[in-house]
Structures are given as C-alpha cells and as structure tokens.
MIKE-915502 format. One record per residue (C-alpha): residue number from 1; residue in three letters; x, y, z. Coordinates in steps of 0.25 Angstrom, whole numbers. Each point is the difference from the previous one (the first is absolute). Example, Ala and Ser with C-alpha at 12.3 -4.5 7.8 and 13.67 -1.06 7.14 Angstrom:
BEGIN
n = 1, res = ALA, x = 49, y = -18, z = 31
n = 2, res = SER, x = 6, y = 14, z = -2
END
This chain:
BEGIN
n = 1, res = MET, x = 346, y = 507, z = 482
n = 2, res = SER, x = -9, y = -9, z = -9
n = 3, res = SER, x = -5, y = -13, z = 5
n = 4, res = ASN, x = 2, y = -6, z = -14
n = 5, res = ASN, x = 8, y = -13, z = 2
n = 6, res = SER, x = 8, y = -2, z = -12
n = 7, res = ARG, x = 8, y = -13, z = 5
n = 8, res = SER, x = -1, y = -11, z = -10
n = 9, res = PRO, x = -7, y = -13, z = 5
n = 10, res = VAL, x = 7, y = -12, z = 5
n = 11, res = ASN, x = -1, y = -10, z = -12
n = 12, res = ILE, x = 11, y = -10, z = 3
n = 13, res = SER, x = 0, y = -11, z = 11
n = 14, res = ASP, x = 8, y = 0, z = 12
n = 15, res = THR, x = 9, y = -11, z = -4
n = 16, res = GLU, x = 3, y = 7, z = -13
n = 17, res = ARG, x = 3, y = 13, z = 7
n = 18, res = LEU, x = 10, y = -8, z = 8
n = 19, res = ALA, x = 7, y = -7, z = -12
n = 20, res = THR, x = 0, y = 13, z = -7
n = 21, res = GLY, x = 7, y = 7, z = 11
n = 22, res = ILE, x = 10, y = -10, z = 2
n = 23, res = LEU, x = 3, y = 0, z = -15
n = 24, res = GLY, x = 1, y = 15, z = 0
n = 25, res = ALA, x = 10, y = 0, z = 12
n = 26, res = ALA, x = 8, y = -11, z = -8
n = 27, res = LEU, x = 0, y = 9, z = -12
n = 28, res = MET, x = 4, y = 12, z = 8
n = 29, res = VAL, x = 12, y = -7, z = 6
n = 30, res = GLY, x = 4, y = -5, z = -14
n = 31, res = ALA, x = -1, y = 15, z = -5
n = 32, res = ILE, x = 14, y = 2, z = 6
n = 33, res = ARG, x = 6, y = -6, z = -13
n = 34, res = ARG, x = -12, y = 3, z = -9
n = 35, res = PRO, x = -6, y = 13, z = 2
n = 36, res = LEU, x = -12, y = -3, z = -10
n = 37, res = LEU, x = -4, y = -10, z = 11
n = 38, res = LEU, x = -3, y = 12, z = 10
n = 39, res = ILE, x = -12, y = 4, z = -8
n = 40, res = GLY, x = -6, y = -14, z = -1
n = 41, res = GLY, x = 3, y = -2, z = 15
n = 42, res = ALA, x = -6, y = 13, z = 4
n = 43, res = TRP, x = -13, y = -3, z = -8
n = 44, res = LEU, x = -1, y = -14, z = 6
n = 45, res = ILE, x = 1, y = 6, z = 14
n = 46, res = TYR, x = -10, y = 11, z = -3
n = 47, res = ARG, x = -10, y = -10, z = -5
n = 48, res = ALA, x = 2, y = -9, z = 13
n = 49, res = LEU, x = -2, y = 12, z = 9
n = 50, res = SER, x = -12, y = 6, z = -7
n = 51, res = GLY, x = -6, y = -13, z = -3
n = 52, res = ASN, x = -4, y = 5, z = -14
n = 53, res = CYS, x = 4, y = -5, z = -13
n = 54, res = LYS, x = -2, y = 10, z = -12
n = 55, res = CYS, x = 0, y = -11, z = -9
n = 56, res = TYR, x = -10, y = -8, z = 7
n = 57, res = GLU, x = -9, y = 13, z = 1
n = 58, res = ALA, x = 1, y = 2, z = -15
n = 59, res = LEU, x = -4, y = -14, z = -2
n = 60, res = GLY, x = -11, y = 0, z = 10
n = 61, res = LEU, x = 5, y = -11, z = 8
n = 62, res = LYS, x = -1, y = 0, z = 16
n = 63, res = ARG, x = 8, y = -11, z = 6
n = 64, res = SER, x = -1, y = 5, z = 14
n = 65, res = GLU, x = -6, y = -9, z = 11
n = 66, res = SER, x = -7, y = 12, z = 7
n = 67, res = GLN, x = -7, y = 6, z = -13
n = 68, res = SER, x = -14, y = 5, z = 5
n = 69, res = GLY, x = -6, y = 1, z = -13
n = 70, res = GLU, x = 3, y = 15, z = -2
END
C-alpha cells in the first residue's frame, strides 16, 4: 500500500458543515416527490461529511477554522 494521502483538505467551517448537512438531509427527504433533489441532497451531505467544497478549492478559498497554513 502507498502512504500517499489523497484526501482533500477540509476547507469549510464546522458551522457551515452542520448547516450543509441539515440542508442536504432536508433535500433528501424532499426527494420523495422530486427525484432531482436526491442529487443535490447527496452532494450537500458529501460536502458536510468530507468538509471539502470543490468550488472553494477551485477558487482557493479556505473557510475552515482549523486551517494550518498548508
């Protein structure tokens, strides 16, 4: 096994992760009537659990309280 760590860095704050998770869960519940919401809800839950936002990463933004200057 390689010791290469391919995890994306956390770049969103804990508060933003919590809000994103709640919104993602709400969208997934709403997906019962609108299946397209399932995709949006799943993406938001992924973002909340991983702590990484690909849009922020592309823009070079780091909003996490625990950024260590990496």
